[in-house]
N, C-alpha and C positions, 0 to 999 in steps of 0.2 A: 302578227309580227312582234308586237311588244311582249306578248305572252311568251313567245319562243325565246326572245332575247333575255327575258327575266329568268326563264328556266335554264338557259345556258350560263347566265351569270351565277345562278345558284349552284350549278353543277361544276362549272369550270373556273368560276371566279370572274370578276370584272376586268381583269388584266389578261384575259385569254388571247386577245388579238394584238397585244402590244409586242413590240420587238424587244430583244434583250437589252438594247440601249435604253429604251423607254422604261423598262421594268426596274432598272437600277435606281431611278429616282422616284419610283412609284411606291406608295405605302398603302396597303389595304386597310381600310377603316373597319374596326370591330366595334361592337356595341358597348364594350367597356372602356373605350378610348375617351380621353378628356374632351375631344372635339364633339362628342355625341351628347345631345340633350337628354339628361337623365329624367327630367320631368316628362318629356314626351315618351320615354321608354316605359315609365311606370303608370302614368295616368294621362295627364294633359299638360300642355305648356301654356302658362298664363299669357304669354305673348300672343298666342293665337286667338284669345278670347275677345279682345277689345280693339280689333282692327277697325280703323276709321271711326272711332268714337272719341269722346272727350277724355277717356281713360286709356287711350292707346299707349301701350308700352313699347311700341316699336318692334322691329323684326328681331327674332331670337338670334343671338350670335353663334349658336351651336347648331349641329346638324340634326335635321328631322328626316329620318329615312324609314319608311314602312318595312323595308327588308331587314334593317337592323333591329327594329322593334320585334318583328317576327322571330328573328334569330335569338333575341333576348328571351322571348317567351318560351322558346323551345330549349333553351340552354339548361343544363343540369344545375347551374348556379343561380337560376332565376329566383328561387325561394329565399336564397341567402342574401340576395342583393335588394329585393323588394323593400324590406323594412328600412334600409339605409336610404334608398331613393325617395321613399314616401316621407321620411323624416325631413329630408332636404326640401321637398316640395311643400310640406306643411309649414316649414319655417318661412319660405318665400311667400306663401299665401297669407300667413298671419301678419307679415309686414304690410301686405296690400290692404288687408282688412283694418289694421290699426290706422293706416293713413286715411282710409275711407271713413272710419268711425269718427276721426277728428273732424273731417269735413261735414259729417252729419251733425255733430254737436254744434259746429259753427252755424249750420243752417237752421238748427232749432233756435239758437240764440237770436238769429235774425228774425225768425217768425214770431218769437216771443216779445220782441220789442213793441212798445206802444205805438199805435198808428197815430201819426201826427194829425191834429185837428185841421179841418179845412179852414182856409182863411175866411174871416167874416165879410159879408157883403155890406157895403155902406148903405145907410138908410136914404130913402128918397127925401126930397125937400118937403113934401107934404107931411111925411111921417116925422121928420125932424121938427116941424112947426108944432105938430100935435104933442110931441114929447115935451117941448118947451112949455106949452100951455099947461100940461099936466103937472110938471115940476113946479110951476109958479103957483098953481092952485094948492098943491100939497104944502108948499112953504107957508102960504097965507093961513091955511087951516091949522097948521101946527102952531103958529103964533097965537091964533084965537084960542086954541085948546090950552095953551100955557096961561093966557090971561084969565080964562074961566077957572082954571085950577087955582090960581092965586086968589080969585074972588070967592072961592068956595062953591062954585056952581058945578058940582060933580056930574050931575045928569047931563047937562048940556055939553060938558067937555067929552063925556063918553060918546054922545051922539056924533060929535064932530070927528072923533077918532075912528068911528065906523066909516065915515065918509073918506077919511084918509086911507084906510085900508082898501077901500074899493078903488080909489084912484091909483094906489100902488099896483093893484092887480092889473088895471088897464095899462099901466106903464110897462109891466113885465111882459104882457102879451104883445105890446107894441114893439119892444126891443128884441124879442125872440125871433130868430130867422127860421122859417119853415124849411124842412128837409126837402131837397130836390129829389123827387122820385127817380129820375133818370140817373142822377149821380149815385144814389144809394144802390140802384141795381147794378151799375157798372162796378162799384166797389165790391159788391158781393160776387160778381162774376170773376173778378180779378184776384180773389183770395187764393193764396198759394198754399200748397201742401208739400211735404217732403217724403220721398220714397226711402224707407228704412233699409231696403236691400242694397240699392246702388247709390243712394245719396242724391238723386236727381230731384229738382224742383218740378212739381206738377201743379196744374191749375185745378183747384178743388171744384167738384161738381162738373168736371169736364165731360165731354161726350164719351160714350162707351168705346167708340172706335179708336179715339186717341189714347184712352187708357190701355186698351188691348194692344195697341201699337207699341206703347212703352214697355208693357210686360213681356212682349215677344222680341224686344230689341236686344242687340248684342250685349250692351252694357249690363242690362238687368239680368239676362241669362248668365252672362259671364260671372258676375259677382255672386249670383245664386249658386253656380257650380263651385266657386271658391269657398263660400260659406258652408255649403253642404259637405265638401271634402274635409274641411277643418272639423266640422262636427263629427263626421264619420271617423276621422283619424283619432280624435280625442276619445270617442266612445270605444274604439278598438283598443287604444292604449289603456283605458280604464279597465276594460274587460281583461286585457292581458295582465294588468297589475293585480286584479282580483284573483285571476286564476293562479298567478304566481304566489300570491299571498296564501291562497287555499292549499297550493302544493307545499309551500313551506310549513304551514300549520300541520298538514297531513304528515309530512316528513318528520316534523318535531314530535307529533303524537306517536308515530311509528318508532322513533328513537326512544321515546319515553317508555313505550310498551316493551321494547327490546331490553332497555335497562332494567325495567321491573322484572322481566322474565329472567334475565341474567342474575339479578339480585336474588330472585326466588330460587333459581337453580343453585346459586352459591350457598344460600341459606339452607336449602335441603341437603346439599353436600356437607355443609358444616354440621347440621344436625345429625346426619348419618355418621360423620366422623366422630362427633361427640358421643353418639350412642356406641360406636365401635370402641372408642377409648374407654367409655364406661364399662363396656363388656370386657375389654382387655384388663382393665383394672380389677373388675370383679373376678375374672379368671385368675389374675395374679394374686389377689387376696385369698381366693380359694386355694391356690397352690401353696401360698404361705401358710394358710391355716392347716392344710393337709400335712405339710412338712413339719409344722409345729406339733401337730398331733402325732406324726410319726416319730419325731424326736422324743416327745413325751412318753409315748408307748415304749420306745427303745430304752429310755432311761428307767421306766418302770420295770421292763423286762431285765435290764442289767442289774437293777437293785435286787429283784427277787432272785436272780441267778447268783449274785454274790452271797446273799444270805444262805441260800440252799447249798452253795458250794462250801461255805464254812462249816455247816453242819455235817456234810458228807466227809469233809476232810477230817473232822474230829472223830467221826464214826469210823472212817477207814484207818485213821491213826491209832484209834483204840484197838481195833481188831488186829492191826499189825503188832502192836505192843503185846497184846495177849498171845499172839502166835510166837513172838520172840521169847516171852517168858516160858511158854510151854516147851519150846525147843531147848531152852537153857535147862529147864527142869529135867527134861528127858536125857540130856547129856550128862547131867549130874548123877542120875541113877544108873547109867550104863557102865559095866565093870571095865571094859577096855578103855573106854574113854576116861573113866575115873582114875585107873592106874597110870595111864599115860600122863594124866594131869599131875598125879601125885609125884611120879618120877621126875617130871619136868620141874616140879616146884621145889624138890629137895635133892639136888644133885650132890650135896656135900655128904649126905649120909651114906652113900655107897662109896 
């Protein structure tokens, strides 16, 4: 019946049987609501560990619901919220452990204090009388030793001092109180020890059953879970920091290699551009050189042409003058031409 009800609650909601009026004031609780215990969602709630012990934290003020926990574990946001919830739980557990460690330090100080000596037992009348006789003998012998020393009888004074030492030994033995075997055994049995896990005081050399009962008790197991979680959480954070550090170093190395590659590429392009510029300059120099050679050749050809042209002109001019003289001479020997010339030259004679 309960399983069927739980299945219906999961499929249709816990408010499936409520009327419209009841649903108006009803609020369905979700795992991410403030009323839900985040410690219970992610790991364990410390309030549940020390019930009915000296370290009882009382009832947790927030909701512990297995259905909400299952909903949280199936949620797509589970992985995103786990680090946050674990950090809050670790902070709460660290406060518990700090308080416990202070209690453990105080317990160590108590155990380290010197044990007060047992009160001395008064001597009996017989032993008191023997002690008085011994003290009187010692006093008389010391007076005799002093007198013998003033008289210069050293050997006799030393013999009396040996007797004084023997009497002092008897006095010491008489005044010492023998240890009561029963009291010594009781003190040994009542010697206390301190549990480093939960801070509880234990009886040293206690029976194995009682020691096992303490180890399996709620307080010892609870603080063991708390300490183990803190150690695990710190180790996970340290591992995450190391991985993040390695990732940063790897990213830095990749960026450095990329910069070197880009620099090498730019350098190669620059070298190629320089070579191209050098080739262009070489070609330009070659063109200038060829042009200069062409100009030089043209000037040389122009110079030769002008010299040859001058000789040809003189030669042609000479030939033309020769022809002109020949024509003039021919005209002068011709009769028609000569008479015509003569009549034209002397018109007055006719």
